[in-house]
PDB file of the backbone (N, CA, C, O) and the ligand in Angstrom, with CONECT records:
HET     ZN  A 101       1
ATOM      1  N   MET A   1     -16.576 -10.213   5.515  1.00  0.00           N
ATOM      2  CA  MET A   1     -15.677  -9.803   4.686  1.00  0.00           C
ATOM      3  C   MET A   1     -14.459  -9.524   5.625  1.00  0.00           C
ATOM      4  O   MET A   1     -14.502  -8.800   6.620  1.00  0.00           O
ATOM      5  N   LYS A   2     -13.136 -10.345   5.066  1.00  0.00           N
ATOM      6  CA  LYS A   2     -12.218 -10.062   5.896  1.00  0.00           C
ATOM      7  C   LYS A   2     -11.155  -9.215   5.242  1.00  0.00           C
ATOM      8  O   LYS A   2     -10.972  -9.135   4.027  1.00  0.00           O
ATOM      9  N   CYS A   3     -10.470  -8.586   6.191  1.00  0.00           N
ATOM     10  CA  CYS A   3      -9.166  -7.754   5.551  1.00  0.00           C
ATOM     11  C   CYS A   3      -8.352  -8.569   4.554  1.00  0.00           C
ATOM     12  O   CYS A   3      -8.425  -9.776   4.785  1.00  0.00           O
ATOM     13  N   VAL A   4      -7.786  -8.322   3.772  1.00  0.00           N
ATOM     14  CA  VAL A   4      -7.016  -9.239   2.666  1.00  0.00           C
ATOM     15  C   VAL A   4      -5.717  -9.500   3.298  1.00  0.00           C
ATOM     16  O   VAL A   4      -5.043 -10.492   3.019  1.00  0.00           O
ATOM     17  N   ILE A   5      -5.282  -8.385   4.364  1.00  0.00           N
ATOM     18  CA  ILE A   5      -3.983  -8.557   4.812  1.00  0.00           C
ATOM     19  C   ILE A   5      -3.975  -9.068   6.081  1.00  0.00           C
ATOM     20  O   ILE A   5      -3.219 -10.027   6.238  1.00  0.00           O
ATOM     21  N   CYS A   6      -4.598  -8.704   7.021  1.00  0.00           N
ATOM     22  CA  CYS A   6      -4.402  -8.919   8.441  1.00  0.00           C
ATOM     23  C   CYS A   6      -5.614  -9.981   8.908  1.00  0.00           C
ATOM     24  O   CYS A   6      -5.558 -10.378  10.072  1.00  0.00           O
ATOM     25  N   ASN A   7      -6.776 -10.492   8.002  1.00  0.00           N
ATOM     26  CA  ASN A   7      -7.943 -11.113   8.268  1.00  0.00           C
ATOM     27  C   ASN A   7      -8.768 -10.539   9.521  1.00  0.00           C
ATOM     28  O   ASN A   7      -9.387 -11.284  10.281  1.00  0.00           O
ATOM     29  N   ARG A   8      -8.727  -9.397   9.639  1.00  0.00           N
ATOM     30  CA  ARG A   8      -9.696  -8.617  10.645  1.00  0.00           C
ATOM     31  C   ARG A   8     -10.931  -8.591   9.990  1.00  0.00           C
ATOM     32  O   ARG A   8     -10.978  -8.481   8.765  1.00  0.00           O
ATOM     33  N   GLU A   9     -12.062  -8.692  10.769  1.00  0.00           N
ATOM     34  CA  GLU A   9     -13.494  -9.046  10.247  1.00  0.00           C
ATOM     35  C   GLU A   9     -13.972  -7.671   9.846  1.00  0.00           C
ATOM     36  O   GLU A   9     -14.679  -7.621   8.839  1.00  0.00           O
ATOM     37  N   ASP A  10     -13.693  -6.542  10.483  1.00  0.00           N
ATOM     38  CA  ASP A  10     -14.586  -5.276  10.121  1.00  0.00           C
ATOM     39  C   ASP A  10     -13.733  -4.663   9.104  1.00  0.00           C
ATOM     40  O   ASP A  10     -12.716  -4.001   9.308  1.00  0.00           O
ATOM     41  N   CYS A  11     -14.315  -4.988   7.894  1.00  0.00           N
ATOM     42  CA  CYS A  11     -13.509  -4.158   6.746  1.00  0.00           C
ATOM     43  C   CYS A  11     -14.423  -3.938   5.573  1.00  0.00           C
ATOM     44  O   CYS A  11     -15.308  -4.744   5.287  1.00  0.00           O
ATOM     45  N   GLU A  12     -14.210  -2.906   4.945  1.00  0.00           N
ATOM     46  CA  GLU A  12     -14.835  -2.699   3.631  1.00  0.00           C
ATOM     47  C   GLU A  12     -13.839  -2.485   2.444  1.00  0.00           C
ATOM     48  O   GLU A  12     -12.778  -1.867   2.530  1.00  0.00           O
ATOM     49  N   ASN A  13     -14.343  -3.095   1.313  1.00  0.00           N
ATOM     50  CA  ASN A  13     -13.579  -3.134   0.109  1.00  0.00           C
ATOM     51  C   ASN A  13     -12.197  -3.790   0.181  1.00  0.00           C
ATOM     52  O   ASN A  13     -11.220  -3.449  -0.484  1.00  0.00           O
ATOM     53  N   GLY A  14     -12.249  -4.709   1.014  1.00  0.00           N
ATOM     54  CA  GLY A  14     -11.085  -5.702   1.253  1.00  0.00           C
ATOM     55  C   GLY A  14     -10.174  -5.355   2.257  1.00  0.00           C
ATOM     56  O   GLY A  14      -9.533  -6.295   2.727  1.00  0.00           O
ATOM     57  N   TYR A  15      -9.923  -4.047   2.774  1.00  0.00           N
ATOM     58  CA  TYR A  15      -9.214  -3.766   3.618  1.00  0.00           C
ATOM     59  C   TYR A  15      -9.697  -3.348   5.062  1.00  0.00           C
ATOM     60  O   TYR A  15     -10.787  -2.778   5.116  1.00  0.00           O
ATOM     61  N   CYS A  16      -8.989  -3.574   6.272  1.00  0.00           N
ATOM     62  CA  CYS A  16      -9.742  -2.978   7.517  1.00  0.00           C
ATOM     63  C   CYS A  16      -9.309  -1.545   7.515  1.00  0.00           C
ATOM     64  O   CYS A  16      -8.517  -1.076   6.698  1.00  0.00           O
ATOM     65  N   GLU A  17      -9.942  -0.814   8.582  1.00  0.00           N
ATOM     66  CA  GLU A  17      -9.559   0.593   8.559  1.00  0.00           C
ATOM     67  C   GLU A  17      -8.169   1.075   8.595  1.00  0.00           C
ATOM     68  O   GLU A  17      -7.774   2.037   7.937  1.00  0.00           O
ATOM     69  N   LEU A  18      -7.370   0.300   9.467  1.00  0.00           N
ATOM     70  CA  LEU A  18      -6.002   0.784   9.277  1.00  0.00           C
ATOM     71  C   LEU A  18      -5.302   0.624   8.015  1.00  0.00           C
ATOM     72  O   LEU A  18      -4.609   1.478   7.462  1.00  0.00           O
ATOM     73  N   HIS A  19      -5.571  -0.643   7.584  1.00  0.00           N
ATOM     74  CA  HIS A  19      -4.867  -0.969   6.072  1.00  0.00           C
ATOM     75  C   HIS A  19      -5.360  -0.077   5.083  1.00  0.00           C
ATOM     76  O   HIS A  19      -4.568   0.308   4.222  1.00  0.00           O
ATOM     77  N   ARG A  20      -6.745   0.385   5.060  1.00  0.00           N
ATOM     78  CA  ARG A  20      -7.410   1.136   3.995  1.00  0.00           C
ATOM     79  C   ARG A  20      -6.484   2.504   4.101  1.00  0.00           C
ATOM     80  O   ARG A  20      -5.798   3.007   3.212  1.00  0.00           O
ATOM     81  N   LYS A  21      -6.660   2.910   5.341  1.00  0.00           N
ATOM     82  CA  LYS A  21      -5.646   4.438   5.503  1.00  0.00           C
ATOM     83  C   LYS A  21      -4.498   4.380   4.871  1.00  0.00           C
ATOM     84  O   LYS A  21      -4.184   5.323   4.144  1.00  0.00           O
ATOM     85  N   ALA A  22      -3.691   3.325   5.013  1.00  0.00           N
ATOM     86  CA  ALA A  22      -2.481   3.040   4.733  1.00  0.00           C
ATOM     87  C   ALA A  22      -2.253   2.868   3.260  1.00  0.00           C
ATOM     88  O   ALA A  22      -1.287   3.410   2.722  1.00  0.00           O
ATOM     89  N   TYR A  23      -3.174   2.075   2.537  1.00  0.00           N
ATOM     90  CA  TYR A  23      -3.520   2.059   1.118  1.00  0.00           C
ATOM     91  C   TYR A  23      -3.760   3.525   0.491  1.00  0.00           C
ATOM     92  O   TYR A  23      -3.312   3.924  -0.584  1.00  0.00           O
ATOM     93  N   GLU A  24      -4.512   4.188   1.337  1.00  0.00           N
ATOM     94  CA  GLU A  24      -5.018   5.614   0.516  1.00  0.00           C
ATOM     95  C   GLU A  24      -3.641   6.482   0.420  1.00  0.00           C
ATOM     96  O   GLU A  24      -3.348   7.183  -0.548  1.00  0.00           O
ATOM     97  N   SER A  25      -2.822   6.308   1.627  1.00  0.00           N
ATOM     98  CA  SER A  25      -1.910   7.561   1.712  1.00  0.00           C
ATOM     99  C   SER A  25      -0.682   7.054   0.791  1.00  0.00           C
ATOM    100  O   SER A  25       0.211   7.788   0.367  1.00  0.00           O
ATOM    101  N   ILE A  26      -0.804   5.577   0.545  1.00  0.00           N
ATOM    102  CA  ILE A  26       0.251   5.079  -0.314  1.00  0.00           C
ATOM    103  C   ILE A  26      -0.324   5.525  -1.912  1.00  0.00           C
ATOM    104  O   ILE A  26       0.521   5.918  -2.716  1.00  0.00           O
ATOM    105  N   VAL A  27      -1.510   5.464  -2.257  1.00  0.00           N
ATOM    106  CA  VAL A  27      -1.813   5.931  -3.698  1.00  0.00           C
ATOM    107  C   VAL A  27      -1.657   7.464  -3.595  1.00  0.00           C
ATOM    108  O   VAL A  27      -1.104   8.004  -4.554  1.00  0.00           O
ATOM    109  N   LYS A  28      -2.038   8.193  -2.635  1.00  0.00           N
ATOM    110  CA  LYS A  28      -1.860   9.676  -2.764  1.00  0.00           C
ATOM    111  C   LYS A  28      -0.648   9.981  -2.977  1.00  0.00           C
ATOM    112  O   LYS A  28      -0.440  10.733  -3.930  1.00  0.00           O
ATOM    113  N   LYS A  29       0.472   9.520  -2.201  1.00  0.00           N
ATOM    114  CA  LYS A  29       1.833   9.706  -2.380  1.00  0.00           C
ATOM    115  C   LYS A  29       2.270   9.334  -3.586  1.00  0.00           C
ATOM    116  O   LYS A  29       3.055  10.074  -4.179  1.00  0.00           O
ATOM    117  N   TYR A  30       1.840   8.123  -4.161  1.00  0.00           N
ATOM    118  CA  TYR A  30       2.261   7.961  -5.536  1.00  0.00           C
ATOM    119  C   TYR A  30       2.173   9.042  -6.581  1.00  0.00           C
ATOM    120  O   TYR A  30       3.013   9.293  -7.445  1.00  0.00           O
ATOM    121  N   GLU A  31       0.704   9.806  -6.305  1.00  0.00           N
ATOM    122  CA  GLU A  31       0.558  10.762  -7.163  1.00  0.00           C
ATOM    123  C   GLU A  31       1.347  11.905  -7.373  1.00  0.00           C
ATOM    124  O   GLU A  31       1.595  12.566  -8.381  1.00  0.00           O
ATOM    125  N   VAL A  32       1.742  12.004  -6.009  1.00  0.00           N
ATOM    126  CA  VAL A  32       3.095  13.216  -6.118  1.00  0.00           C
ATOM    127  C   VAL A  32       4.341  12.814  -6.474  1.00  0.00           C
ATOM    128  O   VAL A  32       5.115  13.645  -6.949  1.00  0.00           O
ATOM    129  N   TRP A  33       4.756  11.385  -6.288  1.00  0.00           N
ATOM    130  CA  TRP A  33       6.029  10.970  -6.939  1.00  0.00           C
ATOM    131  C   TRP A  33       5.841  10.985  -8.289  1.00  0.00           C
ATOM    132  O   TRP A  33       6.706  11.585  -8.926  1.00  0.00           O
ATOM    133  N   LYS A  34       4.952  10.492  -8.894  1.00  0.00           N
ATOM    134  CA  LYS A  34       4.811  10.427 -10.161  1.00  0.00           C
ATOM    135  C   LYS A  34       5.290  11.709 -11.126  1.00  0.00           C
ATOM    136  O   LYS A  34       5.958  11.665 -12.160  1.00  0.00           O
ATOM    137  N   LYS A  35       4.771  12.759 -10.496  1.00  0.00           N
ATOM    138  CA  LYS A  35       5.085  14.040 -10.940  1.00  0.00           C
ATOM    139  C   LYS A  35       6.600  14.309 -10.979  1.00  0.00           C
ATOM    140  O   LYS A  35       7.151  14.987 -11.845  1.00  0.00           O
ATOM    141  N   VAL A  36       7.091  13.823 -10.148  1.00  0.00           N
ATOM    142  CA  VAL A  36       8.495  14.296  -9.862  1.00  0.00           C
ATOM    143  C   VAL A  36       9.700  13.318 -10.693  1.00  0.00           C
ATOM    144  O   VAL A  36      10.661  13.674 -11.374  1.00  0.00           O
ATOM    145  N   LEU A  37       9.182  11.889 -10.307  1.00  0.00           N
ATOM    146  CA  LEU A  37      10.106  10.997 -10.851  1.00  0.00           C
ATOM    147  C   LEU A  37       9.334  10.020 -11.852  1.00  0.00           C
ATOM    148  O   LEU A  37       8.105   9.950 -11.857  1.00  0.00           O
ATOM    149  N   GLU A  38      10.124   9.297 -12.667  1.00  0.00           N
ATOM    150  CA  GLU A  38       9.614   8.392 -13.600  1.00  0.00           C
ATOM    151  C   GLU A  38       9.611   7.140 -12.740  1.00  0.00           C
ATOM    152  O   GLU A  38      10.655   6.491 -12.687  1.00  0.00           O
ATOM    153  N   ILE A  39       8.646   6.773 -12.127  1.00  0.00           N
ATOM    154  CA  ILE A  39       8.708   5.546 -11.455  1.00  0.00           C
ATOM    155  C   ILE A  39       7.236   4.939 -11.720  1.00  0.00           C
ATOM    156  O   ILE A  39       6.137   5.485 -11.808  1.00  0.00           O
ATOM    157  N   SER A  40       7.667   3.534 -11.816  1.00  0.00           N
ATOM    158  CA  SER A  40       6.499   2.676 -11.991  1.00  0.00           C
ATOM    159  C   SER A  40       5.703   2.291 -10.720  1.00  0.00           C
ATOM    160  O   SER A  40       6.264   2.242  -9.625  1.00  0.00           O
ATOM    161  N   TRP A  41       4.503   2.043 -10.866  1.00  0.00           N
ATOM    162  CA  TRP A  41       3.855   1.540  -9.499  1.00  0.00           C
ATOM    163  C   TRP A  41       4.545   0.590  -8.738  1.00  0.00           C
ATOM    164  O   TRP A  41       4.593   0.649  -7.510  1.00  0.00           O
ATOM    165  N   LYS A  42       5.196  -0.470  -9.548  1.00  0.00           N
ATOM    166  CA  LYS A  42       5.884  -1.414  -8.693  1.00  0.00           C
ATOM    167  C   LYS A  42       7.135  -0.862  -8.220  1.00  0.00           C
ATOM    168  O   LYS A  42       7.389  -0.962  -7.020  1.00  0.00           O
ATOM    169  N   GLU A  43       7.947  -0.296  -8.997  1.00  0.00           N
ATOM    170  CA  GLU A  43       9.313   0.352  -8.310  1.00  0.00           C
ATOM    171  C   GLU A  43       8.993   1.334  -7.049  1.00  0.00           C
ATOM    172  O   GLU A  43       9.731   1.430  -6.069  1.00  0.00           O
ATOM    173  N   TYR A  44       7.710   2.086  -7.242  1.00  0.00           N
ATOM    174  CA  TYR A  44       7.296   2.697  -6.176  1.00  0.00           C
ATOM    175  C   TYR A  44       7.152   1.980  -4.847  1.00  0.00           C
ATOM    176  O   TYR A  44       7.722   2.344  -3.818  1.00  0.00           O
ATOM    177  N   LEU A  45       6.221   0.771  -4.965  1.00  0.00           N
ATOM    178  CA  LEU A  45       6.061   0.044  -3.823  1.00  0.00           C
ATOM    179  C   LEU A  45       7.247  -0.608  -3.490  1.00  0.00           C
ATOM    180  O   LEU A  45       7.432  -0.724  -2.278  1.00  0.00           O
ATOM    181  N   SER A  46       8.155  -1.093  -4.273  1.00  0.00           N
ATOM    182  CA  SER A  46       9.595  -1.372  -3.549  1.00  0.00           C
ATOM    183  C   SER A  46      10.083  -0.521  -2.829  1.00  0.00           C
ATOM    184  O   SER A  46      10.557  -0.899  -1.758  1.00  0.00           O
ATOM    185  N   GLU A  47      10.125   0.866  -3.172  1.00  0.00           N
ATOM    186  CA  GLU A  47      10.815   1.800  -2.711  1.00  0.00           C
ATOM    187  C   GLU A  47      10.004   2.070  -1.104  1.00  0.00           C
ATOM    188  O   GLU A  47      10.640   2.378  -0.097  1.00  0.00           O
ATOM    189  N   ILE A  48       8.841   1.922  -1.130  1.00  0.00           N
ATOM    190  CA  ILE A  48       8.088   1.977   0.171  1.00  0.00           C
ATOM    191  C   ILE A  48       8.537   0.976   1.340  1.00  0.00           C
ATOM    192  O   ILE A  48       8.627   1.164   2.553  1.00  0.00           O
ATOM    193  N   ILE A  49       8.779  -0.120   0.574  1.00  0.00           N
ATOM    194  CA  ILE A  49       9.177  -1.512   1.403  1.00  0.00           C
ATOM    195  C   ILE A  49      10.601  -1.192   1.951  1.00  0.00           C
ATOM    196  O   ILE A  49      10.911  -1.368   3.129  1.00  0.00           O
ATOM    197  N   LYS A  50      11.410  -0.723   1.027  1.00  0.00           N
ATOM    198  CA  LYS A  50      12.899  -0.446   1.541  1.00  0.00           C
ATOM    199  C   LYS A  50      13.027   0.657   2.559  1.00  0.00           C
ATOM    200  O   LYS A  50      13.934   0.715   3.389  1.00  0.00           O
ATOM    201  N   ASN A  51      12.036   1.538   2.430  1.00  0.00           N
ATOM    202  CA  ASN A  51      12.235   2.552   3.309  1.00  0.00           C
ATOM    203  C   ASN A  51      12.008   2.418   4.766  1.00  0.00           C
ATOM    204  O   ASN A  51      10.952   2.113   5.319  1.00  0.00           O
ATOM    205  N   PRO A  52      13.147   2.688   5.304  1.00  0.00           N
ATOM    206  CA  PRO A  52      12.965   2.261   7.078  1.00  0.00           C
ATOM    207  C   PRO A  52      12.001   3.461   7.619  1.00  0.00           C
ATOM    208  O   PRO A  52      11.531   3.314   8.748  1.00  0.00           O
ATOM    209  N   LEU A  53      11.714   4.508   6.966  1.00  0.00           N
ATOM    210  CA  LEU A  53      10.578   5.272   7.753  1.00  0.00           C
ATOM    211  C   LEU A  53       9.083   4.756   7.547  1.00  0.00           C
ATOM    212  O   LEU A  53       8.184   5.110   8.310  1.00  0.00           O
ATOM    213  N   THR A  54       8.875   3.910   6.484  1.00  0.00           N
ATOM    214  CA  THR A  54       7.670   3.339   6.246  1.00  0.00           C
ATOM    215  C   THR A  54       7.190   2.908   7.376  1.00  0.00           C
ATOM    216  O   THR A  54       7.928   2.237   8.097  1.00  0.00           O
ATOM    217  N   GLY A  55       5.832   3.203   7.784  1.00  0.00           N
ATOM    218  CA  GLY A  55       5.056   2.342   8.811  1.00  0.00           C
ATOM    219  C   GLY A  55       4.770   0.991   8.470  1.00  0.00           C
ATOM    220  O   GLY A  55       4.646   0.694   7.282  1.00  0.00           O
ATOM    221  N   GLU A  56       4.658   0.193   9.305  1.00  0.00           N
ATOM    222  CA  GLU A  56       4.441  -1.281   9.318  1.00  0.00           C
ATOM    223  C   GLU A  56       3.095  -1.639   8.316  1.00  0.00           C
ATOM    224  O   GLU A  56       3.123  -2.475   7.413  1.00  0.00           O
ATOM    225  N   TRP A  57       2.053  -0.901   8.651  1.00  0.00           N
ATOM    226  CA  TRP A  57       0.826  -0.848   8.127  1.00  0.00           C
ATOM    227  C   TRP A  57       1.269  -0.717   6.500  1.00  0.00           C
ATOM    228  O   TRP A  57       1.257  -1.662   5.711  1.00  0.00           O
ATOM    229  N   ALA A  58       1.554   0.284   6.268  1.00  0.00           N
ATOM    230  CA  ALA A  58       2.039   0.872   4.803  1.00  0.00           C
ATOM    231  C   ALA A  58       2.756  -0.407   4.115  1.00  0.00           C
ATOM    232  O   ALA A  58       2.453  -1.000   3.080  1.00  0.00           O
ATOM    233  N   LYS A  59       3.716  -0.615   4.954  1.00  0.00           N
ATOM    234  CA  LYS A  59       4.568  -1.714   4.459  1.00  0.00           C
ATOM    235  C   LYS A  59       3.845  -3.075   4.151  1.00  0.00           C
ATOM    236  O   LYS A  59       4.111  -3.724   3.140  1.00  0.00           O
ATOM    237  N   GLU A  60       3.039  -3.417   4.958  1.00  0.00           N
ATOM    238  CA  GLU A  60       2.014  -4.701   4.550  1.00  0.00           C
ATOM    239  C   GLU A  60       1.371  -4.482   3.327  1.00  0.00           C
ATOM    240  O   GLU A  60       1.455  -5.183   2.319  1.00  0.00           O
ATOM    241  N   VAL A  61       0.686  -3.398   3.498  1.00  0.00           N
ATOM    242  CA  VAL A  61       0.006  -3.053   1.921  1.00  0.00           C
ATOM    243  C   VAL A  61       0.618  -3.057   0.943  1.00  0.00           C
ATOM    244  O   VAL A  61       0.087  -3.454  -0.094  1.00  0.00           O
ATOM    245  N   ALA A  62       1.805  -2.658   0.961  1.00  0.00           N
ATOM    246  CA  ALA A  62       2.885  -2.484  -0.338  1.00  0.00           C
ATOM    247  C   ALA A  62       3.202  -4.088  -0.579  1.00  0.00           C
ATOM    248  O   ALA A  62       3.005  -4.654  -1.654  1.00  0.00           O
ATOM    249  N   VAL A  63       3.691  -4.676   0.524  1.00  0.00           N
ATOM    250  CA  VAL A  63       4.038  -6.053   0.028  1.00  0.00           C
ATOM    251  C   VAL A  63       2.892  -6.811  -0.578  1.00  0.00           C
ATOM    252  O   VAL A  63       3.122  -7.432  -1.616  1.00  0.00           O
ATOM    253  N   TYR A  64       1.606  -6.839  -0.026  1.00  0.00           N
ATOM    254  CA  TYR A  64       0.413  -7.230  -0.511  1.00  0.00           C
ATOM    255  C   TYR A  64      -0.062  -6.899  -2.027  1.00  0.00           C
ATOM    256  O   TYR A  64      -0.631  -7.649  -2.820  1.00  0.00           O
ATOM    257  N   LEU A  65       0.344  -5.551  -2.190  1.00  0.00           N
ATOM    258  CA  LEU A  65       0.183  -5.049  -3.599  1.00  0.00           C
ATOM    259  C   LEU A  65       1.120  -5.607  -4.636  1.00  0.00           C
ATOM    260  O   LEU A  65       0.735  -5.850  -5.780  1.00  0.00           O
ATOM    261  N   ILE A  66       2.192  -5.782  -4.281  1.00  0.00           N
ATOM    262  CA  ILE A  66       3.209  -6.461  -5.097  1.00  0.00           C
ATOM    263  C   ILE A  66       2.987  -7.919  -5.426  1.00  0.00           C
ATOM    264  O   ILE A  66       3.092  -8.400  -6.554  1.00  0.00           O
ATOM    265  N   GLU A  67       2.663  -8.585  -4.298  1.00  0.00           N
ATOM    266  CA  GLU A  67       2.210  -9.816  -4.614  1.00  0.00           C
ATOM    267  C   GLU A  67       1.029 -10.320  -5.192  1.00  0.00           C
ATOM    268  O   GLU A  67       0.926 -11.431  -5.714  1.00  0.00           O
ATOM    269  N   SER A  68       0.042  -9.378  -5.073  1.00  0.00           N
ATOM    270  CA  SER A  68      -1.285  -9.701  -5.851  1.00  0.00           C
ATOM    271  C   SER A  68      -1.213  -9.112  -7.274  1.00  0.00           C
ATOM    272  O   SER A  68      -2.101  -9.293  -8.107  1.00  0.00           O
ATOM    273  N   GLY A  69      -0.005  -8.335  -7.514  1.00  0.00           N
ATOM    274  CA  GLY A  69      -0.055  -7.793  -8.813  1.00  0.00           C
ATOM    275  C   GLY A  69      -0.814  -6.889  -9.328  1.00  0.00           C
ATOM    276  O   GLY A  69      -0.950  -6.808 -10.548  1.00  0.00           O
ATOM    277  N   GLU A  70      -1.470  -6.007  -8.414  1.00  0.00           N
ATOM    278  CA  GLU A  70      -2.373  -5.044  -8.662  1.00  0.00           C
ATOM    279  C   GLU A  70      -1.655  -3.951  -9.332  1.00  0.00           C
ATOM    280  O   GLU A  70      -0.497  -3.723  -8.984  1.00  0.00           O
ATOM    281  N   LYS A  71      -2.323  -3.104 -10.441  1.00  0.00           N
ATOM    282  CA  LYS A  71      -1.717  -2.182 -11.191  1.00  0.00           C
ATOM    283  C   LYS A  71      -2.328  -0.838 -10.578  1.00  0.00           C
ATOM    284  O   LYS A  71      -1.992   0.256 -11.031  1.00  0.00           O
TER     285      LYS A  71
HETATM  286 ZN    ZN A 101      -6.196  -5.205   7.984  1.00  0.00          ZN2+
END
């Protein structure tokens, strides 16, 4: 199985190690944001993409999640 984002071979559940870590931190951060802000998953993902401080890995994951329409 390949990573859905970078096509690397060594991956579990659709993501390689780096993208899975980025995905997990995105999900974790969303839990925090949700408590403070009224923000939807999609809005949150666009904020991640717009944020210049977001790492490349996380950005790629966010773009993928928006495009795939995952909730
Ligand atoms: Zn990857």
